[in-house]
C-alpha positions, 0 to 999 in steps of 0.5 A: 387781213386775217380771219380774225380781224375780218370776223371783227369787222363784221361784228362791228358792222352788224351792230352799226346797221343795229343802232341806225335801225334802234334810233331810226325807230325811236325817231319814228322815222318809220312809222305812217303819219295819222292825222288827226279827225277834226271834232264835228262842229257844235249846232250853234243858235241864235238868242236874242241878248241885251246891247246894253243894261236894261232896266225895269219900266224901260221901253225895249227898241231894236237898238238896245239888243241884239243877235248872239250865237248860242250853243243850241243845247244851252238854249233854254226854252224861254229864250228868244231865238231868231228862228222864233222872231225873225227880226229885231224889231218884232222881238221887241215891238210894244214890249217893257222890260219887267225885270233887270236884264244885264248886258249880253244877258240873254232876253227871255219871255219873263223878263219883258212884257207885252203892251196886251199882256197883263202886268203891261202899266205896271212894268211902265212904271218907275220905281216908287211910282203909281198911276192914276186915272183922271175922268177927262172929257171925250166931247172935249176938242182940245182933249184929243191932243193929249197923247201917251208920253206927254207930260201934264200938268194938273189944276184944281179949281174951286167953285164959288162959295161963300167962303170964296165968292170967285172962287180958285184955280191953282196948279196943284201937280206939274210935269206929270207923265201921261200912261195911257188915254183909255186903253192907248198906252202908245203913241202910233206912227202919224197919230196925233189924237187921241179922244178919250175918256180917262188919262192915266198919268205917272205919280208918287204915292203923295201926288195920288193922294192929292189927285185923288182929294182934289178930284172929289171936292173939286174941277181937276183939268190937264194942261199939255206942257211944251216939250222944251219944259219936260223937266221930270227933275221939277215935278215935285218942286210944283206939288202943293198940298191943297185941300177943300176943293169941291166936286166938279168936272175935268177937262183937257186943256191946250193952248188956251182952249177948254173942254168939260163936262161933269163927271155924271156926264162922262160916265 
């Protein structure tokens, strides 16, 4: 082999080695791998959210809400958090929805109202409804059996006079929901009676006018309805526009037992 061939062979070997080196560098075979560090975990808090759509006037219960993880940095001060209340039951006890809350939406303190807060009674009313109080007898034994959330009929009684010697009694409104008895707005566990001087019921504006007129011109009585007849749809059907009653007492009637006192005595 002559010298010229040896030179050519040597150059070829050098070129091959250089090419191999370049290819290895391009493929990264000689570059050490650097593992990417994981981003730090985002701080999370648990906030109370609606399990279903909630409407104004709806009483809250633990099965209508749930805890959901929320970025701590995005938690508004008005949100109800697990750290602040501890449980769903404690968060919603004695509360009513004030403004509409959509499913999955965080519940804030402005969207609900507690029983001991101002505006609670207004929050319990259905849309277009009113609350009116009727004087009842604290001494009437049967009266204590009417409790918040019971349903009652309103009976107007006209005393005997020259035009109506025997008097009259007529049911003017049926199936009204009792909102409160005095300041008691909910029935506690195992509570069977509430003795008070006023019963607040939920009515339409027309029914409020009818009760107000009948109360100033006649005697009003509340008759407790059985649970099997608490059909709200029949409320307006039995509302009769009756005027011309006389002033008189208010009584509570249950299963034929009645008690009545004059308005002056009940004050």
